[in-house]
C-alpha positions in Angstrom: -53.9 31.6 -18.3 -52.1 29.4 -15.9 -48.4 30.3 -15.5 -46.0 27.4 -15.6 -42.4 27.4 -14.4 -39.6 26.3 -16.7 -38.9 22.6 -16.6 -36.1 21.6 -14.3 -33.0 20.0 -15.8 -30.8 17.9 -13.7 -27.2 17.8 -14.8 -25.1 14.9 -13.8 -21.6 16.0 -12.9 -19.0 14.9 -15.4 -16.2 12.4 -14.4 -13.8 15.4 -14.4 -16.1 17.4 -12.0 -16.5 14.4 -9.7 -12.7 14.0 -9.6 -12.3 17.7 -8.8 -14.7 17.4 -5.9 -12.9 14.3 -4.5 -9.3 15.1 -5.0 -9.0 18.8 -6.0 -7.9 17.7 -9.5 -10.1 17.2 -12.5 -8.2 14.3 -13.8 -6.4 11.1 -12.9 -2.7 10.6 -13.3 -1.1 7.2 -13.8 0.9 7.7 -10.6 -2.4 8.2 -8.7 -3.8 5.1 -10.2 -0.7 3.0 -9.2 -0.8 4.6 -5.8 -4.3 3.3 -5.2 -3.4 -0.1 -6.5 -0.4 -0.2 -4.1 -2.5 0.9 -1.1 -6.0 2.5 -1.2 -5.4 4.2 2.2 -2.1 5.8 1.1 -4.0 7.1 -2.0 -6.6 8.8 0.3 -3.8 10.3 2.5 -2.0 11.7 -0.4 -4.7 12.7 -2.9 -7.9 13.4 -0.8 -6.7 14.3 2.7 -3.6 16.1 1.3 -1.4 15.0 4.2 2.2 16.0 4.1 4.5 13.0 3.9 6.6 12.3 6.9 9.7 11.9 4.7 10.8 11.5 1.1 12.8 8.4 0.3 16.3 8.9 -1.1 15.4 6.7 -4.0 12.6 9.0 -5.1 14.7 12.2 -4.8 17.7 10.4 -6.5 15.6 9.2 -9.4 13.9 12.5 -9.8 17.3 14.3 -9.8 18.7 12.0 -12.4 15.6 12.5 -14.5 16.1 16.3 -14.3 19.7 15.9 -15.6 18.6 13.7 -18.6 15.8 16.1 -19.3 18.2 19.0 -19.4 20.4 16.9 -21.9 17.6 16.4 -24.4 16.1 19.8 -24.0 19.4 21.3 -25.2 19.4 18.9 -28.2 15.7 19.9 -28.9 16.8 23.5 -29.0 19.6 22.7 -31.4 22.4 23.2 -28.9 25.4 21.0 -28.1 25.0 18.3 -25.6 26.0 19.3 -22.1 29.1 18.0 -20.3 28.9 15.5 -17.5 29.8 18.3 -15.0 26.9 20.3 -16.2 24.6 17.4 -15.8 25.9 16.8 -12.2 25.2 20.5 -11.6 21.5 20.0 -12.7 21.4 16.9 -10.5 22.6 18.9 -7.5 20.0 21.7 -8.1 17.2 19.1 -8.4 18.3 17.3 -5.3 18.3 20.6 -3.3 14.9 21.7 -4.7 13.1 18.4 -3.9 14.3 18.1 -0.3 11.7 20.3 1.5 10.7 17.3 3.5 13.3 15.2 5.3 15.1 12.8 3.0 15.4 9.3 4.4 18.6 7.7 3.3 19.1 4.0 2.9 21.6 1.9 4.8 25.2 2.9 4.0 23.9 5.7 1.9 25.1 9.3 2.2 24.4 12.4 0.1 27.9 12.2 -1.2 27.9 8.5 -2.1 24.6 9.1 -4.1 26.2 12.1 -5.8 29.2 9.9 -6.8 26.8 7.2 -8.1 24.9 9.9 -10.1 28.1 11.0 -11.7 28.9 7.5 -12.7 25.4 7.0 -14.1 25.4 10.3 -16.0 28.8 9.5 -17.5 27.6 6.1 -18.7 24.6 7.8 -20.2 26.6 10.5 -22.0 28.9 7.9 -23.7 26.0 5.6 -24.6 24.4 5.7 -28.0 21.1 6.2 -26.3 22.0 9.8 -25.6 21.9 10.4 -29.3 18.4 9.2 -30.3 17.6 8.5 -34.0 14.6 10.3 -35.4 13.0 13.7 -34.9 12.4 14.9 -31.4 8.9 16.1 -31.1 8.8 17.0 -27.5 10.6 16.9 -24.1 8.5 16.5 -21.0 5.4 16.8 -23.1 2.1 17.1 -21.2 -0.7 14.9 -22.5 -4.3 15.0 -21.5 -7.4 13.4 -22.8 -10.3 11.0 -22.2 -9.1 7.5 -22.4 -11.7 5.4 -20.5 -15.4 6.2 -21.0 -17.0 7.3 -17.7 -13.6 8.0 -16.0 -11.8 11.4 -15.6 -9.3 12.5 -18.2 -5.9 11.0 -17.9 -3.0 13.5 -17.5 0.7 12.8 -17.5 4.0 13.9 -18.8 6.0 12.0 -21.5 9.8 12.2 -21.1 10.4 12.2 -24.9 8.3 12.0 -28.0 10.2 10.9 -31.1 9.2 10.5 -34.7 11.3 7.6 -36.0 10.7 6.4 -39.5 7.3 4.7 -39.4 6.5 5.1 -35.7 6.0 7.7 -32.9 8.0 6.6 -29.9 7.1 7.4 -26.2 10.3 7.2 -24.3 10.5 7.0 -20.6 13.7 7.2 -18.4 14.1 5.0 -15.4 16.7 4.2 -12.7 16.9 0.7 -11.4 19.0 -1.3 -8.9 19.6 -3.9 -11.6 19.0 -4.6 -15.3 15.4 -5.0 -16.3 13.8 -8.3 -17.2 10.7 -8.9 -19.3 8.7 -8.9 -16.1 10.0 -5.4 -15.2 8.8 -4.2 -18.7 5.4 -5.7 -18.0 5.1 -4.0 -14.6 6.0 -0.6 -16.1 3.7 -0.9 -19.1 0.4 0.3 -17.7 1.3 4.0 -17.5 2.9 4.0 -20.9 -0.1 2.2 -22.4 -2.4 5.0 -21.3 0.1 7.5 -22.8 0.0 5.5 -26.1 -3.7 6.1 -26.2 -3.2 9.8 -25.9 -0.5 9.8 -28.5 -2.5 7.8 -31.0 -4.2 10.8 -32.6 -0.8 12.5 -33.2 0.5 9.3 -34.8 -2.5 9.1 -37.1 -2.1 12.8 -38.1 1.6 12.1 -39.0 0.6 9.4 -41.5 -1.1 6.6 -39.6 2.1 5.7 -37.8 2.3 3.0 -35.1 3.0 3.9 -31.5 5.9 2.3 -29.7 6.9 2.5 -26.1 10.4 2.5 -24.9 12.2 2.7 -21.6 15.8 3.7 -21.3 17.0 2.2 -18.0 20.1 3.4 -16.1 21.3 1.0 -13.4 22.4 2.1 -10.0 25.4 -0.3 -9.9 29.1 0.1 -9.4 29.5 0.0 -13.2 26.2 1.5 -14.4 24.6 0.1 -17.6 22.3 2.0 -20.0 19.8 -0.2 -21.9 16.7 0.2 -23.9 13.5 -1.9 -23.8 10.8 -1.5 -26.3 7.1 -2.6 -26.5 4.5 -2.3 -29.2 1.1 -2.0 -27.6 -1.5 -4.6 -28.6 -5.3 -4.4 -28.2 -5.5 -6.9 -25.3 -2.9 -5.0 -23.2 -4.7 -1.7 -23.8 -8.2 -3.2 -23.0 -6.8 -4.7 -19.8 -5.2 -1.4 -18.7 -8.5 0.5 -19.4 -10.4 -2.1 -17.3 -8.0 -1.6 -14.4 -8.5 2.3 -14.6 -12.3 1.8 -14.7 -12.2 -0.5 -11.5 -9.8 1.8 -9.7 -12.0 4.9 -10.4 -15.1 3.0 -9.3 -13.4 2.1 -6.1 -12.3 5.7 -5.4 -15.7 7.1 -6.1 -17.2 4.4 -3.8 -15.0 5.5 -0.9 -13.2 2.2 -0.8 -10.1 3.1 1.2 -8.3 0.6 3.4 -4.7 -0.3 4.3 -2.9 -2.9 2.2 -0.2 -4.3 4.4 3.0 -5.2 2.7 6.5 -5.8 4.1 8.0 -4.1 1.2 5.6 -1.1 0.8 4.9 -0.4 4.4 8.6 -0.2 5.3 9.1 2.7 2.9 5.7 4.4 3.3 5.7 8.1 4.2 2.3 7.9 6.0 3.0 5.1 8.5 2.0 7.2 11.5 -1.2 8.4 9.9 -2.0 4.8 9.0 -1.4 3.6 12.5 -3.8 6.3 13.7 -6.5 5.5 11.2 -9.7 4.1 12.7 -11.7 3.5 9.5 
């Protein structure tokens, strides 16, 4: 009898395994996708080389701190507790600002930590008196983590939804934003890609709740002398979703192909936290 060895089986790594090997994460986040679109080399520095940023922009720390305060507001409501006072929200803002400032914070012209804190108080006061601080419907989740396969052949998409609300015949994905001015339709269009991916992840939940439609909303707080609080809503359509999935597919193909290069822009480069690394890059 002739002995035979077992047949060899070759297993192709899954998209999640390939992402893990490349970036140390077995998924893609919408922020990583938009980072690649903005500048492929910045994506490499941040997600593959894991370089420490040279600084953190004040707008990023400020927006994150406002977000933490609003999250606190809705988390209390979710737990059936009374809404917090403005002073309490400002306290959450202060704590978040301190926690996020491990790297140097680069302030804008004429900005100080105190002027930003005063602005935060005005914005949080405007939010508290707004009807949008008292959402209709049943709150399903605050800072809800979502993960799943959205685009065949690509890693899972993972992200956090600020609020999930069951409102009559829909499930609403609500995101909070800070902005220098009131949003236009173009601003909604620019912000839609991330939320369209989240809508795909929420679709099974909407179906389980009674074949409900999924709606996307943004509540935008303006960083103006007299802050405004406005809501913008979008109902996803098939063409928008298909286009967004195609972008994810192309971005992932480029990442796997090692397509990393600078993308010079007067707006992006002036605020990039990897400028020195970019200048030193030799391809």
